[in-house]
C-alpha positions, 0 to 999 in steps of 0.5 A: 790152554791159556797163554799163562799155562803155555808160558809156565810149561815152557819155563818148566820144560827140562833143558840140558845144561851148557857143555862147560857147566860142570867145568865152570862149577868145578873151577869155582869150587877150586877158587880161593875164598879170599873174596868172601873172607875179604868182605867179612874182614871189611864188615868186621872192621866197619862194625868195630869202627862203628862200635868204637865211635859210638862208644866214644860218643857215649862216654863223652856225652856222659862226661859232659852231663857230669860236668854240667851237673857239677857246674849246676851244683857250684852255681847253686852254692854260689847263689846261696852264698850271695843270698846270705851276704846280701841278707847281711848287707841288707841288715846292716843297711837297715841298722844304718837307716835306723840310726840316721832316721832315729838317732839316739834310739838304740835297739 
């Protein structure tokens, strides 16, 4: 028989429980379950906290993206207005230049 088999046989050998084993088991069954309920409460509080923070961060990110989109649209409108005004100014400058370079010729 190998050492492994001897160790296995020894570990599986039937043993009598300690004298106060039954009393300890019965005492634990009579203990209030406040410890497990307490830990479940803390777990629920932690989960609620994580969900609240995550939800708040998600909503803020959505708001930030919406504000960014509005700012982009406003910038595009401002650039279009600026472009049209610059075109008008360029046309007037061309008109003035035509009058200065070719006085007396009207278009």
